[in-house]
Backbone bond lengths (Angstrom), bond angles and torsions (degrees), N, CA, C in turn:
res aa  C-N    CA-C-N  psi(-1)  N-CA   C-N-CA  omega(-1)  CA-C   N-CA-C  phi
1 M - - - 1.452 - - 1.527 110.52 -
2 L 1.342 115.75 -46.11 1.460 119.10 179.82 1.519 110.82 -63.30
3 F 1.351 116.30 -41.58 1.463 119.61 179.54 1.522 110.57 -61.34
4 R 1.344 116.39 -39.41 1.459 120.52 -179.89 1.534 110.92 -60.95
5 H 1.323 115.42 -46.54 1.459 118.99 -179.46 1.524 111.57 -65.08
6 I 1.340 115.98 -39.84 1.464 119.32 178.76 1.528 110.37 -63.78
7 L 1.336 116.70 -43.62 1.457 121.07 -178.36 1.520 111.40 -62.34
8 I 1.336 116.41 -47.01 1.456 119.75 179.69 1.523 110.77 -66.57
9 G 1.349 116.58 -36.52 1.461 120.02 177.48 1.511 112.25 -62.71
10 V 1.338 117.03 -40.58 1.460 120.70 178.35 1.515 110.70 -63.17
11 V 1.338 116.59 -43.26 1.468 120.12 179.99 1.520 110.92 -64.27
12 L 1.349 117.23 -43.89 1.458 119.77 178.63 1.524 111.16 -63.37
13 A 1.331 116.89 -36.30 1.465 119.94 176.12 1.522 110.72 -64.79
14 A 1.350 116.36 -37.76 1.470 119.61 178.05 1.521 110.68 -65.68
15 I 1.342 116.16 -38.10 1.464 119.45 177.91 1.520 110.21 -65.09
16 A 1.332 116.07 -44.02 1.462 119.29 178.03 1.521 110.67 -60.87
17 G 1.334 116.29 -38.75 1.459 119.65 177.51 1.513 111.67 -64.55
18 G 1.354 116.24 -38.98 1.455 118.90 179.52 1.513 113.11 -69.07
19 L 1.341 117.07 -32.01 1.455 120.04 -177.53 1.523 113.62 -87.93
20 V 1.333 116.98 -23.20 1.464 120.43 -175.07 1.516 111.52 -117.26
21 V 1.345 116.26 -53.97 1.463 120.06 -172.92 1.518 111.46 -67.96
22 V 1.346 116.85 -47.04 1.462 119.91 -176.96 1.528 112.18 -61.26
23 P 1.352 119.52 -48.65 1.468 118.02 176.44 1.527 112.80 -59.44
24 F 1.332 116.95 -35.10 1.464 119.21 178.21 1.525 110.76 -64.37
25 I 1.356 115.93 -43.63 1.468 119.47 179.90 1.524 110.38 -63.56
26 V 1.361 115.71 -42.86 1.460 119.32 179.56 1.526 110.31 -61.67
27 G 1.335 116.77 -44.28 1.459 119.52 178.32 1.512 112.42 -64.09
28 Y 1.326 116.78 -36.51 1.467 120.32 179.14 1.527 110.72 -67.24
29 V 1.358 115.64 -41.64 1.465 119.45 -179.81 1.521 110.53 -65.60
30 R 1.338 116.64 -40.11 1.469 119.98 -179.32 1.524 111.07 -67.31
31 G 1.323 116.02 -36.90 1.456 119.54 179.96 1.509 111.16 70.31
32 P 1.348 116.45 -175.15 1.459 119.74 178.63 1.515 111.46 -63.15
33 Q 1.325 116.66 136.15 1.461 121.70 -177.81 1.521 110.14 -87.13
34 A 1.312 114.74 133.32 1.464 119.94 179.38 1.520 109.62 -74.79
35 G 1.342 115.91 151.97 1.459 120.89 176.42 1.504 111.43 87.63
36 P 1.318 116.65 173.48 1.463 120.23 -179.43 1.509 111.69 -66.04
37 A 1.338 115.56 155.74 1.456 120.38 -178.64 1.521 109.81 -59.61
38 G 1.322 114.63 136.89 1.459 119.97 178.49 1.510 113.99 76.86
39 S 1.356 118.44 11.34 1.456 119.96 -178.26 1.519 111.56 -73.13
40 R 1.359 117.07 -25.32 1.456 119.65 -179.94 1.524 109.00 -100.48
41 S 1.315 115.71 127.92 1.456 120.11 -177.47 1.516 110.82 -70.13
42 V 1.329 116.10 139.84 1.453 121.14 175.57 1.530 110.00 -119.62
43 G 1.308 117.32 11.53 1.453 121.67 179.19 1.514 111.05 -98.99
44 P 1.355 116.43 -158.24 1.462 120.18 -178.88 1.524 113.82 -58.12
45 G 1.350 118.51 -21.66 1.452 119.74 177.84 1.513 113.70 -74.91
46 D 1.310 117.96 -16.54 1.459 122.33 178.05 1.531 108.56 -71.50
47 P 1.346 119.52 127.35 1.469 119.87 -178.98 1.523 113.48 -62.02
48 M 1.341 118.17 -23.05 1.457 121.02 180.00 1.530 112.25 -94.27
49 W 1.343 117.07 4.14 1.460 120.44 -174.54 1.532 113.26 -60.70
50 P 1.355 120.69 -46.06 1.475 118.67 178.79 1.527 112.61 -60.11
51 L 1.344 116.42 -43.57 1.459 119.30 179.49 1.521 111.19 -65.29
52 R 1.324 116.40 -38.59 1.465 120.52 178.39 1.535 111.23 -61.34
53 R 1.335 116.31 -44.89 1.463 119.84 -178.75 1.523 111.24 -66.59
54 V 1.331 116.89 -46.55 1.464 119.85 -177.69 1.528 110.54 -64.83
55 A 1.340 116.82 -41.72 1.463 119.97 178.23 1.524 110.68 -62.22
56 G 1.327 116.87 -37.48 1.455 119.88 176.96 1.520 112.20 -63.64
57 Y 1.343 116.20 -42.18 1.462 119.55 177.92 1.526 111.03 -63.47
58 Y 1.341 116.08 -45.16 1.462 119.57 -179.01 1.526 110.95 -64.10
59 G 1.332 116.71 -38.64 1.458 119.41 177.15 1.521 111.42 -62.15
60 T 1.330 117.16 -41.79 1.460 120.84 177.81 1.522 111.64 -64.10
61 F 1.339 116.16 -44.94 1.462 119.62 179.26 1.528 111.31 -63.27
62 L 1.338 117.04 -36.52 1.456 120.14 179.08 1.526 110.86 -64.00
63 L 1.330 117.12 -42.59 1.455 120.51 178.03 1.528 111.22 -64.64
64 L 1.335 116.79 -41.64 1.460 119.78 178.26 1.528 111.01 -64.87
65 Y 1.317 116.69 -36.91 1.462 120.08 178.34 1.526 110.63 -64.96
66 L 1.336 116.93 -40.10 1.459 120.30 177.87 1.524 110.82 -62.55
67 V 1.341 116.17 -41.89 1.457 119.56 178.17 1.527 110.52 -62.96
68 G 1.340 116.86 -46.59 1.459 120.49 179.48 1.516 112.37 -61.88
69 T 1.329 117.17 -40.42 1.459 120.79 178.97 1.520 111.39 -64.74
70 A 1.335 116.63 -41.19 1.458 120.46 179.73 1.525 111.09 -62.56
71 F 1.343 117.29 -46.66 1.454 119.98 -179.92 1.527 111.50 -69.18
72 D 1.334 117.22 -33.85 1.455 120.41 179.27 1.521 110.42 -66.74
73 A 1.357 116.62 -44.33 1.460 119.98 179.00 1.520 111.68 -67.39
74 S 1.337 116.35 -30.26 1.455 119.90 -176.11 1.519 112.86 -85.20
75 Y 1.351 116.85 -40.28 1.457 120.40 -173.26 1.527 113.76 -113.36
76 G 1.344 117.08 -6.11 1.459 119.32 175.47 1.506 114.27 66.47
77 F 1.353 116.86 55.39 1.459 120.49 -178.34 1.532 112.35 -79.17
78 S 1.346 117.92 -24.23 1.464 120.14 -176.66 1.523 110.29 -69.51
79 P 1.358 117.62 143.81 1.462 119.81 178.15 1.523 110.68 -61.55
80 G 1.338 116.37 134.07 1.448 120.50 178.14 1.509 113.86 79.68
81 N 1.321 117.39 -0.06 1.453 121.14 -179.68 1.515 108.99 -109.38
82 T 1.310 117.68 135.31 1.449 121.99 178.43 1.501 109.57 -105.19
83 R 1.329 114.50 162.87 1.450 120.33 -175.53 1.526 110.48 -60.43
84 L 1.305 116.16 134.33 1.462 124.10 176.87 1.522 112.13 59.31
85 S 1.327 117.64 32.32 1.455 121.48 172.21 1.521 108.00 -109.35
86 V 1.317 115.84 156.02 1.464 120.49 176.73 1.516 107.92 -116.71
87 C 1.319 115.77 137.37 1.461 121.96 -178.92 1.516 109.19 -128.65
88 V 1.321 115.22 150.50 1.452 120.86 -179.80 1.517 109.14 -140.03
89 D 1.324 115.10 138.80 1.462 120.99 172.46 1.524 107.25 -77.65
90 T 1.324 116.55 113.34 1.466 120.01 -174.49 1.525 112.83 -72.62
91 G 1.345 117.35 -14.32 1.454 119.25 -176.49 1.515 113.05 75.43
92 Y 1.323 116.78 6.51 1.460 121.39 -179.08 1.527 108.64 -99.71
93 P 1.337 118.91 113.62 1.467 120.31 -176.60 1.520 112.11 -69.10
94 Y 1.313 115.67 140.55 1.460 120.92 176.89 1.522 108.22 -102.45
95 N 1.313 115.47 119.58 1.466 121.07 -176.12 1.524 111.84 -113.06
96 G 1.324 116.73 29.08 1.457 119.66 177.30 1.508 113.84 90.80
97 A 1.312 118.47 0.33 1.458 121.77 178.97 1.522 108.98 -134.42
98 A 1.316 116.63 151.82 1.465 120.90 -175.26 1.513 112.58 -72.19
99 H 1.340 118.01 -33.96 1.461 122.29 179.23 1.529 111.89 56.58
100 G 1.325 117.88 27.50 1.460 120.55 172.58 1.515 115.20 86.19
101 F 1.332 120.71 -4.63 1.459 118.89 -179.28 1.520 109.50 -87.25
102 A 1.326 114.36 154.28 1.461 120.86 -178.73 1.513 109.08 -154.63
103 A 1.327 115.48 158.51 1.461 120.70 178.50 1.520 109.65 -78.96
104 R 1.310 116.08 142.46 1.456 120.76 174.08 1.529 108.95 -77.47
105 P 1.324 116.86 166.56 1.476 119.64 178.44 1.527 111.54 -57.20
106 G 1.334 115.46 133.62 1.458 120.73 -179.57 1.508 114.25 85.72
107 A 1.332 117.17 2.64 1.468 121.56 -179.04 1.515 109.43 -123.49
108 S 1.315 116.31 163.71 1.460 122.25 176.71 1.518 108.56 -139.48
109 L 1.330 115.46 154.07 1.456 121.89 -179.65 1.523 109.09 -117.74
110 S 1.328 115.27 143.71 1.457 121.37 173.19 1.514 107.82 -135.11
111 V 1.330 116.44 152.80 1.459 121.14 -176.04 1.514 109.08 -121.50
112 G 1.297 115.04 153.89 1.454 123.33 -179.64 1.508 107.29 166.72
113 G 1.320 115.88 65.99 1.464 120.43 -168.33 1.507 107.84 98.28
114 D 1.321 117.13 -103.20 1.457 122.06 173.45 1.522 109.76 -85.90
115 V 1.308 115.01 155.31 1.463 120.85 176.97 1.529 108.89 -73.97
116 T 1.309 117.33 131.55 1.455 123.38 177.09 1.521 108.86 -109.74
117 A 1.328 116.67 127.93 1.455 122.31 179.31 1.521 109.30 -108.45
118 C 1.329 116.61 135.19 1.462 121.78 -178.13 1.518 110.22 -128.58
119 A 1.322 115.55 142.04 1.464 122.49 171.85 1.522 107.10 -103.42
120 Q 1.344 116.44 116.77 1.452 119.85 -175.18 1.525 112.26 -72.94
121 H 1.302 117.67 -31.02 1.465 122.45 177.51 1.535 107.94 -131.26
122 P 1.318 116.58 74.38 1.472 120.65 -172.23 1.518 112.68 -64.94
123 S 1.319 114.04 145.58 1.459 121.22 175.00 1.527 109.09 -83.49
124 L 1.324 116.67 174.89 1.453 120.95 178.67 1.524 110.71 -61.86
125 G 1.329 117.10 -41.33 1.463 120.33 178.75 1.513 112.31 -62.23
126 Q 1.333 116.78 -38.76 1.460 120.23 178.30 1.525 111.29 -69.02
127 W 1.341 117.71 -35.62 1.455 119.78 174.74 1.523 111.04 -64.27
128 V 1.331 116.39 -38.91 1.465 120.01 179.03 1.521 110.28 -63.55
129 L 1.330 117.32 -45.02 1.464 120.51 179.12 1.521 111.17 -66.15
130 F 1.332 117.15 -37.58 1.467 120.03 176.36 1.519 110.49 -63.64
131 G 1.329 116.49 -41.27 1.459 119.58 175.63 1.517 112.07 -62.62
132 L 1.348 116.33 -33.58 1.462 119.77 178.95 1.527 111.51 -65.69
133 T 1.333 117.33 -26.17 1.468 119.76 178.25 1.525 112.34 -79.44
134 K 1.339 118.00 -15.85 1.459 121.26 -175.21 1.528 113.69 -114.21
135 V 1.331 116.47 -41.38 1.461 120.78 -169.42 1.531 113.76 -67.05
136 P 1.355 120.64 -43.93 1.473 119.06 -176.23 1.522 114.03 -54.60
137 E 1.322 117.79 -41.44 1.464 119.96 -179.98 1.525 110.88 -66.48
138 L 1.349 116.91 -39.45 1.460 119.98 178.16 1.525 110.95 -65.68
139 V 1.332 116.48 -39.61 1.465 120.25 177.73 1.527 110.39 -63.76
140 L 1.333 116.28 -40.40 1.466 119.92 178.47 1.520 110.83 -61.19
141 W 1.331 117.19 -46.72 1.461 120.13 179.05 1.524 111.19 -62.78
142 G 1.341 116.32 -38.80 1.456 119.33 177.84 1.512 112.04 -63.46
143 L 1.344 117.16 -41.90 1.467 120.94 178.36 1.525 111.09 -64.17
144 L 1.327 116.49 -43.11 1.461 119.77 179.67 1.532 111.26 -62.56
145 L 1.333 116.52 -43.11 1.460 119.30 179.08 1.525 111.19 -65.59
146 L 1.334 116.81 -38.40 1.462 119.97 178.53 1.526 111.08 -63.52
147 L 1.339 117.02 -44.17 1.467 120.41 178.77 1.526 110.95 -65.45
148 I 1.326 116.46 -38.38 1.465 119.44 178.29 1.525 110.43 -64.53
149 W 1.329 117.18 -41.94 1.467 119.84 177.89 1.529 111.08 -63.98
150 R 1.346 116.53 -37.79 1.464 119.28 177.24 1.524 111.13 -65.79
151 L 1.345 116.09 -39.27 1.459 120.28 177.46 1.523 111.15 -63.99
152 I 1.331 117.03 -43.72 1.460 120.79 178.34 1.524 110.76 -62.28
153 A 1.340 116.10 -41.56 1.465 119.57 179.09 1.526 110.87 -64.35
154 E 1.321 117.35 -40.57 1.467 120.74 179.32 1.522 110.86 -66.01
155 A 1.341 116.85 -42.01 1.463 120.10 178.92 1.523 111.30 -65.00
156 A 1.347 117.03 -36.35 1.457 119.68 178.96 1.524 111.60 -71.06
157 R 1.307 116.70 -27.30 1.467 119.99 -176.43 1.520 112.56 -87.89
158 R 1.331 117.23 -45.75 1.472 120.25 -174.17 1.520 113.67 -122.51
159 G 1.335 117.82 -5.66 1.453 120.03 -177.17 1.518 110.62 104.30
160 P 1.340 117.66 157.97 1.466 120.54 -175.65 1.525 114.38 -76.94
161 F 1.335 118.58 -14.57 1.466 120.80 -175.64 1.524 108.96 -111.24
162 T 1.320 114.76 76.71 1.463 122.49 177.45 1.528 108.42 -135.71
163 P 1.323 118.24 159.47 1.469 119.83 176.78 1.525 112.42 -58.36
164 R 1.333 116.91 -37.06 1.466 120.07 -179.25 1.532 111.26 -68.40
165 A 1.345 116.86 -40.63 1.462 119.63 176.56 1.527 110.92 -63.98
166 A 1.327 116.70 -39.76 1.467 119.97 177.01 1.522 110.95 -63.02
167 A 1.346 116.47 -37.17 1.459 120.02 178.44 1.526 110.91 -64.18
168 F 1.338 117.06 -39.30 1.460 119.98 177.99 1.524 111.05 -65.62
169 V 1.331 117.37 -40.55 1.464 120.37 178.31 1.525 110.20 -65.07
170 W 1.336 116.87 -40.97 1.465 121.37 177.33 1.529 110.54 -60.66
171 L 1.331 116.24 -44.59 1.464 120.34 179.40 1.523 111.02 -66.54
172 L 1.324 116.36 -36.03 1.462 120.02 175.55 1.529 111.52 -60.78
173 G 1.323 116.03 -43.92 1.461 119.73 -179.36 1.515 112.14 -60.28
174 W 1.334 116.72 -47.09 1.460 120.14 -179.74 1.524 111.46 -69.57
175 T 1.334 117.26 -31.95 1.460 119.66 177.41 1.519 110.66 -66.42
176 V 1.345 116.32 -39.52 1.465 119.45 177.30 1.523 110.52 -62.27
177 I 1.334 117.36 -45.99 1.463 120.50 -175.84 1.523 111.30 -72.74
178 A 1.337 116.15 -59.23 1.466 119.61 -176.90 1.518 111.58 -68.41
179 G 1.355 116.94 -39.29 1.454 119.50 -179.26 1.512 112.69 -64.73
180 T 1.334 117.27 -40.06 1.460 119.99 178.28 1.514 111.24 -62.72
181 Y 1.333 116.18 -43.43 1.469 119.65 179.61 1.522 111.13 -64.07
182 I 1.329 117.02 -48.44 1.467 120.56 -176.55 1.526 110.89 -65.65
183 A 1.348 116.87 -44.30 1.465 119.91 -179.32 1.526 111.09 -62.23
184 S 1.338 116.79 -43.14 1.462 119.57 179.50 1.524 111.31 -66.44
185 A 1.330 116.99 -41.90 1.457 120.25 -179.74 1.526 111.18 -63.36
186 L 1.330 117.29 -44.53 1.462 120.14 179.66 1.523 111.29 -66.22
187 S 1.331 116.45 -40.33 1.455 119.94 179.62 1.527 111.43 -61.78
188 H 1.320 117.03 -44.61 1.463 119.95 179.99 1.526 111.54 -72.99
189 L 1.328 117.62 -29.53 1.463 119.56 174.37 1.525 110.15 -62.25
190 G 1.340 116.40 -47.32 1.459 119.24 177.19 1.515 112.31 -61.22
191 A 1.353 117.26 -41.50 1.461 120.96 179.89 1.522 111.49 -64.43
192 D 1.330 117.41 -41.82 1.463 120.72 -179.44 1.520 111.50 -65.87
193 L 1.335 116.03 -45.42 1.466 119.37 -179.82 1.525 111.32 -66.08
194 L 1.339 116.39 -40.82 1.460 119.72 179.13 1.525 111.08 -67.16
195 T 1.330 117.20 -36.98 1.459 120.90 176.88 1.525 110.72 -60.62
196 G 1.341 116.08 -43.74 1.463 119.42 179.03 1.515 113.14 -63.32
197 M 1.341 117.40 -26.61 1.462 120.73 179.20 1.523 112.26 -81.78
198 L 1.336 117.55 -23.22 1.455 120.93 -173.80 1.517 113.79 -107.49
199 M 1.318 117.70 -14.85 1.460 119.77 -170.53 1.520 110.15 -143.08
200 T 1.303 116.01 146.50 1.456 122.16 176.44 1.525 108.17 -135.27
201 P 1.330 119.03 143.81 1.472 127.22 -1.88 1.518 111.85 -80.06
202 A 1.346 115.49 179.24 1.462 119.98 177.57 1.517 108.98 -60.25
203 T 1.332 116.04 139.40 1.468 119.89 -173.92 1.512 113.48 -96.57
204 Y 1.321 118.37 -7.19 1.462 120.24 -174.58 1.520 109.40 -110.95
205 G 1.357 114.91 103.18 1.447 120.04 -179.11 1.512 114.81 -59.60
206 P 1.356 120.17 -49.06 1.469 120.44 -175.80 1.524 113.71 -66.86
207 G 1.325 118.24 -15.29 1.445 120.39 -177.13 1.514 111.44 105.88
208 I 1.319 115.15 157.99 1.460 120.30 -175.24 1.523 111.38 -64.85
209 V 1.340 117.29 -42.74 1.469 120.30 -175.80 1.521 110.63 -61.55
210 V 1.329 116.81 -47.58 1.462 120.58 180.00 1.524 110.58 -63.43
211 D 1.329 116.42 -42.14 1.463 119.60 -179.55 1.521 111.29 -63.03
212 V 1.329 117.31 -43.75 1.463 120.92 -179.18 1.523 110.76 -63.97
213 L 1.337 117.63 -45.31 1.463 120.45 179.89 1.523 111.21 -63.49
214 F 1.330 116.76 -41.74 1.466 120.25 -178.45 1.517 110.74 -67.76
215 R 1.347 117.10 -43.58 1.470 119.63 -179.24 1.524 110.95 -65.16
216 G 1.340 117.78 -36.20 1.451 120.43 177.57 1.518 112.19 -62.42
217 L 1.352 116.18 -42.42 1.458 119.70 178.39 1.521 111.49 -68.56
218 R 1.328 116.34 -39.13 1.465 119.06 -178.78 1.524 111.60 -66.94
219 A 1.344 117.40 -29.07 1.459 120.03 179.71 1.525 111.93 -66.90
220 L 1.338 117.30 -21.37 1.457 120.51 -179.30 1.526 112.79 -76.53
221 L 1.327 116.86 -17.89 1.458 120.45 -172.94 1.516 110.29 -106.21
222 P 1.358 117.42 138.61 1.465 124.85 -6.24 1.531 113.98 -96.54
223 V 1.347 117.42 -24.17 1.466 120.27 -166.94 1.533 113.68 -71.09
224 P 1.348 120.51 -52.29 1.467 118.69 -175.32 1.525 113.67 -58.39
225 A 1.334 117.53 -42.60 1.459 119.71 179.93 1.524 111.11 -64.04
226 L 1.329 116.62 -42.13 1.467 120.21 -179.80 1.523 110.83 -68.72
227 A 1.340 117.41 -43.71 1.465 120.32 179.74 1.525 110.76 -65.12
228 G 1.333 117.25 -41.59 1.452 120.12 178.50 1.512 112.07 -63.29
229 A 1.346 116.80 -43.36 1.462 120.20 178.34 1.528 110.92 -63.54
230 A 1.334 117.41 -38.26 1.465 120.50 178.29 1.530 111.04 -64.26
231 L 1.326 117.55 -41.17 1.461 121.00 178.36 1.528 111.16 -64.79
232 L 1.325 117.01 -42.88 1.465 120.30 178.50 1.526 110.99 -63.14
233 T 1.335 116.19 -39.97 1.461 119.89 178.59 1.525 111.34 -65.97
234 F 1.336 116.68 -43.11 1.458 119.92 179.24 1.524 110.81 -64.41
235 A 1.328 117.19 -35.69 1.462 120.00 177.19 1.523 111.03 -63.58
236 R 1.332 117.02 -41.77 1.470 120.49 178.13 1.528 110.74 -64.55
237 I 1.339 116.38 -42.07 1.465 119.68 179.11 1.526 110.23 -62.55
238 T 1.333 116.43 -42.31 1.464 120.25 179.70 1.520 110.94 -62.39
239 R 1.319 116.72 -43.14 1.466 120.02 179.29 1.524 111.12 -61.74
240 I 1.338 116.40 -43.42 1.465 119.69 179.26 1.525 109.79 -63.71
241 G 1.342 116.94 -41.99 1.457 120.25 178.61 1.517 112.41 -62.74
242 V 1.330 117.18 -38.15 1.464 120.67 178.42 1.519 110.54 -64.73
243 V 1.343 116.91 -42.73 1.467 121.32 179.43 1.519 110.51 -62.98
244 L 1.336 116.69 -45.58 1.473 119.58 179.62 1.516 111.42 -63.83
245 D 1.329 116.88 -38.44 1.462 120.03 179.09 1.534 110.60 -64.53
246 E 1.333 116.36 -41.29 1.467 118.77 178.36 1.520 111.40 -66.32
247 E 1.338 117.23 -37.13 1.465 119.79 178.31 1.520 111.23 -66.30
248 M 1.337 116.47 -39.06 1.457 119.65 178.34 1.530 111.14 -65.18
249 K 1.334 116.49 -40.83 1.443 119.94 178.48 1.523 111.52 -65.36
250 A 1.339 116.83 -33.21 1.452 120.09 -178.80 1.528 112.07 -71.87
251 T 1.351 116.73 -26.89 1.466 119.59 -178.08 1.522 112.04 -87.52
252 V 1.323 118.17 -11.54 1.462 120.72 -179.75 1.532 110.36 -79.01
């Protein structure tokens, strides 16, 4: 009961932070706007308007996902999931035969495509591993949204073609590439370790290290690697354009 209240309290605090703290930080970073009030367009004519709208939608969906996850972990709304239990997709396909695997004491298995292993009364270590399967991806999305908000604030303050804006785009590109790899690797590490605690025999023939490295690389293909490379390229183009613009201004 106490854990449930703490979990929901943390999520509500995160929502309050997203609705109050984040806009305050964005406003602080932007600082006072030059020119008369309303001189800069914030509608479809604003070059950052599509990114602003999409980032807003993703931020809202992220908050709703956190709320749903908190209530699901607390009240067990998911089918086959009980209150305060942790479950993991073992990645082991069920083809109608047991193939020698079995649940360890205190765990249960369910099938529906891949075998799902659940701990009905998880220990602290199992909660930590379960968090490792969920938290890295949420942290990655939070970092991406924060960088996007910083980029939007910089574009609103000084324009989209500045060295600082290019730096944010460059950082975004590397965050997409490196963050996707790290988040996927950590998530699969938690899943593999948790699977070994809930199910026997071990389901990963090549070993945990090989599986984690391979899954991290596979998560980059095709979209994250391509999107990250596009962001890095656009950052380089912006930097070159800024240099040429400064050289032209110096010769006038």
